[in-house]
N, C-alpha and C positions, 0 to 999 in steps of 0.2 A: 504494500500500500504506500502510495506516495502522498506527501503533503499531510495536512491535518483533516481528519474527518470527525464528525461528531454525531451523537445520537442520545436521545433521552432513553435511558435503559432501566428496566426493572429486572432484578435477579431474585429468583426463589431459591433460598439456601445461601449459606455463607461459610462453607467448609473448605476442604482442601481443593476441590475442583474449581470452586468459585475463585479461590486465590490464584490458581494457575491461569485461569481465563483472564482475570483482571491484569495480571502481570504481562501476559501476552498482548492484550489489547493496548495497554499503555505503551509497551515497547514498539507497537506498530503505529503509534501516533494518534490513537483514538482518544477523543475527549467527550466528556459527558456533562452537558448543561444541568441535567438532573440524573441522579443515580440512586435508586431505591432498592433496598433489600427487604424481602419478606421472610421472616423466620418465626418459629414458634415462640410463645411468650417466654419460656424458660431459657431461650438462647439469645434473647435480645441484648443483654448486657455484654456477653462475650462477643457478639457480632459488632457492637458499637466500638469495642476496644480494638477489634481487628481491622476495621475498614478505614481507620484514620489515615493510613498511607495510600489509600486508593483514590486520591484526588490531587490534582496539580493545577491550581488556578481555576478549577471548576467550583461549583457550589459543593458544599460538604455533603457526602453521601448520607442518606437517611435510612433508618431502620424502623420498620413497622411490623406489627404482629397480626394485622387483619387484612383480608383481601380488599375490602372497601378502601382502606387507607392507602394500600398499595396502588390501586387503580386510580385513586384521586391524584396521584403524582403524574398521571397522563404519560406513561411510557410509550415510546414508538415501537419498542420491541421488548419482549420478556424472555429471559433465559432461565429455564428450570435446571438446577443442578443440586437437587435435594434428595428426592425419593419418589418411588412409585406412588406412595400415598399422597405426596404433594401434587403430583400430576392429577390424580383423581379429585382432590379437594379444590384446586385452584385453576387447573387447565381449562375447563369449560367456561368459567367466568372471564378469563383473559381473552379467549378466542371470541366469545359472544360479544365482547366489547370492541371487536375489530382489530385487536392487537396480535401481530404474528408471535408465535410461541416456538422457541427452540427447546427441544426435549433431549436431556441427557439420560433420564430414566426411561429408556425406550421399552424396557420390559413391561411397563404398564400397558402397552398396546397388545400384549398377549391375552389380556382380558377383553373379550369381544364387546362387553357392555361399556367399558371405559373407552375403547376405540370408537364405538358408535357415538358415544356422548361427545367426544372431541370433534368428530367429523360433523355432527349436527351443529355444534356450537360454532365451528369455523364457517359453516355454510351460512348461519344466521349473521355472523359478523362480517362476512365477506373477506375472510382472511384465510390463513393456513397455518398448520404446524409443520416444523422442520425437524427431521430426525437426524441427530448427530451420530456419525459412525463411531465415535468414541475412540477406543484403543485399537481399532482394526482398520485395515486398508483393503483395497481391491474390490470394494463393493460395486464400483462402476463396471468392472469386468463381469462380476456375478450377475448384475442386472442385465447387461447386454447378452450374456450367455443364456439367460432365462428364455429369451426369444427363440433360441434354437432347440430348447428342451433340456432341462436339467436332470441329472441323475446323481444319486448318492452324495448329497451335500452333507458334509460333516464339519463340525467345529469342535476343536479341542482347546480347552482353556486350562492352562497349566500354571499354577501359582504356588508360592511357598506355603507351608502349613499355616503360618500365622495369619495369612490373608483369608483363611477359611474359618477362623475362630468366630464364634457367635452365630454360626449358620448351622443348617441341618447336617453338614458334614461331620460335626462332632458326634452325632448319633450313629453315623455309618462307620467311622474309623477312629482310631486313636491318633490324633494329630501329633501329640508329643512323642509318641513311640515310633514314628515313621523313620525307616532307614533307607527306603527306596520309594520311587513314585508309585502312587496308588490311585486308581480310578474309583471314585466313590459315587459318581452319578453317570448313567448312560441312558439317555432317553430323548424325548422330543424337546425342541426349542421352547415350546409353550410351557412345558412342565419345568424346565430349567429356569426360565424367566420368572415364573410365579413362585417357585420354591426358594430360589436364591436371588431375591430382588436387588441386592446390593452388589452382586458379583456377576450376573449373567445378562446385563443389558446388551452386551455385544452379541450374544446369541439371538436376541430379538432383532437387532439391526440386520444381522445376516439373514434371518428368516424373512424379514420384510423385503429385503433386496432380492431374495432368491426364490426358494421353493415353498416358502410358507412355514408356519409354525409347526405343523404336524409332520411335514416331510423333511425337516432339517434335524439331523441327528446331532446331539450335543454330548460331549464327554468332559466332565469336570475332574481335574486331577490335582492332587496335593503332591508336591515334589520338594523334598527336603534339600535337594541338591542345587536349587536355584534361589536367587535373591529377587529377581524381577518377575514380571508376568509374561508368559509366552502364549501367543495366540496363533492357531493354525486353522486355515480354511482349506478344505480339500473337496473338489467336486469335478464331475465329468459332465459334459454337455455335447450337443450336436456340433458345436463349433470349436470347442477347446477343452483341454484337460488342465486343471489348475491345482497347484499346491502352494499356498502362501504361508510363510512363517514370520511372525513379527515378535521381537523380543523387546518389550516395553520396560521402562523404568517405573517402579511404583512410586507414588507420591510419598515423600518423607513424612507427611502428616497422617496418611491413611494408607496402609498396605493393600487395602481392597481396591484402591483407585489408581488407575494408570495416569501418569503425567500427560500422556497423549490425549486423554479425554478432555482436559481443560483446554488444550490447544485446538482440539477439534471444535469445541464450542466457539472459541475466539474466531476461528476461520469462518464459521457460518455467520457470525455477527458481521464481520468485515465484508463478506460477500453480499449480505443483505443491504448494508448501508451503501456499498458501492453501486449496487443496482438502483437504489432509490435516488441517488444523486446524479446518475448518468441519464 
């Protein structure tokens, strides 16, 4: 991006992913006449202390705890980087107000009711939601290959054991005792996205770009021999056979979150603003 661009932006969430996105947008020269963060009541104090560094000559960022106050700031675009629950709670209101919504918690779309609600709200508001690819690449190839017929789409998500703590993985295997990689989930993208909402958003993005939630196989793996997150997409189609492997660096603030996810959100914001001003 060249020169200075600006946008009135709303952000749902104020964690590690939001921090990475804001740093990337600042580095790219983006400026924010208004910048508002929507967080739960119990997180407001922490969010206010964190966002002090996220303005440079702009108005000071605001922190609110209700969607009404959030939308009263009149954002031109809203970025969700919080949770699937946040998508369900706030996504329809944002879209119905005619504001484009960038989704990080793509796994929420595995729930057909949520997806329908967002689509209807976007139609009423005359806008759309944008799906962030997050930590993965190659979705353009996958989408193109879908037109020629897709076969055997598989996504392998390999993360260190600590990244799976606090999830259903702890009921399947002993994360602390692992000495070798172990697959603890092997099923559809829909089940992965719904059962592992903080870890399997990439699975949902791949399903949406390719063969769908039921026809995309997902394997979740705890690997004590790695420190970052490894993502693999393997598929065959009428026009190409593809195997993609990406080794991402985990966020230092949250091992479940890839640094790439925040940069992915920043790219979508920049692209949106660039299209609006050209």
